[in-house]
Every structure is written in structure tokens, then in C-alpha cells.
C-alpha positions, 0 to 999 in steps of 0.5 A: 878118477874120472869116471867117479867125478863124471858120475858125481857132475851128472848128478849136478854140475857143481860136483866139478868144484871137488875134482882135481885140477886136471880134471878141472881142464877137462873139456868132456867134464867140464861141458856136462857140468855147465850143461847142468848147471852154467855156474859150474864154468866158475871151477873150469880151468882158465883155459875152458873159461875161454873156451867159446863153445864152452862157455855158450852151453854155460850161458844158455844154461845160465845167463849170469855164467858169463861173468865166469868167462874169460874176459875177452868172451864176456864182450863176445857178440854172439855170447850176449846174444844168448842172455838177451833171447 
């Protein structure tokens, strides 16, 4: 249930790990999760791991979240600049 998962995610980003694959591909849910805990990106769908805005939000929360991003975004200069700040 999306509402239950959103409530759990808002309590702690890692709750996304227990969501269905369909909900792990829900951009709004995953965005909420990574804004709370950047490492929640690890549980996102592959498509969302390649979503530049979502990855930027995760990295702004925790620079180490970059390791969970798509290979293409791991070398994105603008995202890398967020880690250097």
C-alpha cells in the first residue's frame, strides 16, 4: 500500500527497502526516502538510480550515496561537485 510505505519512509528513508518493486520505482516515494537518507538510493529501481535530480538529492544528503547511482551519473561533474562542497 503506497500510503503505508510513504508513512514508513517519512519515519526513516531505509523503509523503502521493504517496498514492492513497483513502489521502489515510484519517484515521489524514492525522492522522499533519499532526502531523509541518501543511502536509500541503494533500494531504488535502476531507472531511478539514473535519474539525475533524484541522485543529486541523495548525494546532497549523503555523498556516499553516489556509489548507488548509475555508472553514467557517477562521473557527472555537477553531482561530483556536490561531494567536494
